[in-house]
N, C-alpha and C positions, 0 to 999 in steps of 0.2 A: 504494500500500500504506500509506504513512504517513497519508494522509487517512482511510482506513478504520480504522486502528488508533486514531487520535485520536478518531473518532466512537465507537468501541467504549468507549474509556476514559471519554469524556464521559458516556455513558449508565450505565456500571457505577458511576461515582462517585455518580450520582443514585439508586443502589439499584435499577436496573432490570435484570432478567435479559434476556438476548439469545440469539438463535440466529444463528450465522454459517454461511451456506450457500455452499459452494465447489464448483465443477465440478472433479472430480478426474480424470475420464477422458472422452474423446469418441471416437466412431467415425463415419466418414462425414461428411455435411454437417450442421452444427449452427450455431445462431445465435451462440453464443459459444464460445470455446475453453477449454482447460484453464486453471484459475486464475481464471476469472470468478467474482465473489463478490457476494453481497448480504447485507445485515444486516437482521434482523427483530426487532421488539420487539412488545409486547402490542398496540400500536396499529396494527401492520402494518409495511410496508416502510419502512425508515429510510434506507438508502443502497444503491447498487449495483444490479446486475441480473445474472441468469444467462441472459437471453435473451428475456424477455417471453412473451406469449401463454399458452397452456395450460400449458406447462412451468413458467413462473414462478408461475402460479396453484396448481399442484400443490405446488411447493416452499413457497409461502407457507402453504398449508393444513397441510402436514406440520410446518412450523416452529412454527405455533401449537399443534399437538398436543405438540410437544417442550417448548414453554414451559409448557404446562399440566401436563405430566407430569415436568418437570425432567429431561429426558434428551436424549441425542444420538441420531441416526439416520442412515441412508443410504438413498438411493433410486436406482433405475435407471429411466430414462425413454426410451421409443422415440418418435421423431418421424416415424414412418411411419404416416400417418393411415389407410392402408388396412387396417391390422391391428387397428384398434379401440383401441389403447393410446395413440395420439398425439393424440386428440381434435382432429383437423383439422389438426394441424401436419404438413406433408409435406416437411420438409427432407430426410428420408431417413436421418438418422443416429440415434445413441443417445448418451445423456448419463448419466453417473454423478455424483451429487451427495452430498457429505457435509454433514450438518447438525450443527454443533458447538454444544452448549448451553454458554452462558457464565454462570456463577453470579456474581451481583453481590456475594456475600459474600466472594469471594476477592480478596485484596489485589492480586495480580498476574495478568497474562494468562498462560494456559498456553502453553508453548513451541510447542504444536501450532498455535496461532493464527498465529504468525509463519511456521511451516513451510507452512501452508495458503495464506497470502497471498503466499508466495514461489513458489508452484507454477508461475507463468508470469512469469519475470523481465521487467521493463520493457525495451523496446527502446530503444537509445540513439540519440538524434537530435542530431547535431553540426551546429550552424549556423556556417558560416564567414562571418564578417562581422557586425558588431554594429550595423548601421544601423537605419533605420526599419522595414524589413520584419522583421528579426530581433526587434526590440522587440515588434512585434505578434504574431509567430509563436510566440515562446517560451511565453506563457501558454496559448495554444490547444493546443499540443502536450502541455504538462503535463496539461491537463484531459482529454486522451484517452489518458493513460497512456504517454507517452513520457518517458524520462529525458533532460532537455534539457541540452546543453552548448553554450555560446557561445564562439567563439574569434575574436580579432581582434588585429591588431598595435598598435592604438591604445589606450593606457591609458584614455583618457576614454570609450571605447566598451566597456570590459570591467570594469565595476563592478557590484557586487552590487545597488547602488541602481537601476541601469538595468535589471538582469535579476533581479528578486527571485524569479522562478519557475524560474530555471535551477538545476539541481543543481550545476553547476560553471561558472565563468567563467574563461577562459584568455586571458592576454595573451602572445603569442609571435610568432615569425616564420612567415609562410606558406611560407617557402622550405624549411623542414626540419620537416615535421610528425612525422617519426619520433621526434623528441625529446620530443614531447608526447602522441602517441597510438599505441596498438596497435589496428589496425582489425580487425574481425571480420565474419562473414557476417550478423550480426543488426544491424549498424549502418546508420543512415539518415543520409546526408550532404546538407546543404542549402548550396549555394554561392551566397552573396549578398554578395560582397565589394564593395569600393569601386571596382574597376577591372578592365579586361581582363587585365592582367599578373598580378594576384593570383588571378583566376579560373584562368588558365593554370597557375600554380604549384600551386594546390590540386588541380585536376583531374589534372594530370600525375602526382601522387603517389597520389591515392586510386583512380584507375582501374587501378592495378597491384595492387589488392586486390579480393577478392570481397565486395562490400557488398550489403545488401538493397535499397538505393535510393540513387541519386545524382541530385539535381536541381540545375539551374544556371539562374540568372536571366539574362535577356538577350534581345535581339532576334535574329531569324534571321541578320541581317548580322553581328552581333557573334559569334554562335555559329559561323558559318562561318569567321571570322577566327581565333578561338581554336582551332577544330578543325584548321585548317591547321597551326598551330604544334604541336599535339599529335601530329599525324601525323609531323611532322619529328622529334619527340622519341621516336618509336617506338611510339606508341599505335596499336593496330590498329583497323580498322573495326568489328570485333566488340566491342571494348571501348567505342568511341564510341557504338555502338548502344544501350548500356545506360543512357545518360544521358537523363534526362527534361528536355528543353529545347525550347522555353520551359517553364520550370518551372510546375507546377500544372495543375489541370483548367481547361479552357477555359470559364469562366463569365463572360467579359467583365470581369474584374477590372481596376481602374485604380488605386485608392488602395492604400497599403501594407497597410491593414487587410484590404481585399478580396483582395489578392494573398496575404496570409497565410492567409486562409480557403481559397483555391484550392490552396495548397501542402499545407496540413494534410489537405484532402480527398483529394488524390492519394496522400499517404503512408498514409492510412487505407485507401485502396483497395488499394495494394500490399501492405500488411500483411495485409488480409483474404484476398487472393489467395494469399499465401504460406501462410496457415493452412489453406487448402483443399487444398494439395498433399500 
């Protein structure tokens, strides 16, 4: 959201009128969810996307009309290609889009802009462990609209300089996360600590909450050892089954950067599946 607002302010300061298009409602299968946004200027698309294809073409065309006529608008789009309104898009759902005209002569952004861009809150990604994988993963997750938090016990691994893309960097004990976090069903946890004991400490606590995603780094041998301790601590098989381990999609990743890509891809996949429910 902040990046979009910064882009809007940049163009308005240059005296360029804009149209902000935001998905306000969806039904059925759609390429993007509620809150997806794109910014349109007189030269065309400036930032973001509402889903691509014919839908995006229609939104772009309507946005240009809004710019020419200096007005806002709203449109309803069907992605059911068989009924003639979806122009070949056969996702099967429907999308409502609000097109908000932004007048460059106004000194401040309308409050409605902030409300529109907050329609779909960013999911929180908490990375436990501040090592090489975390350093590679944080900027990727930020770029795909996760709110990134990095936590480690080591002060030298929890600096803003090391994680400039994180919304928050936390230094504290892995042994008592309740002092640091309140976990929710939209949280994504990535466990990439520096050792088996820390992994166990983090997993034992977060598995007692309903999270959107829990991924844990490590080999199958290490996972088996940690899981044995978790069972002794009272964690059920049903809870253990929710853990993505080895973490990330199987793309043959080896380097920290490649592993970070595989983790981000898996998290995006889980997020997309949750949106479809």
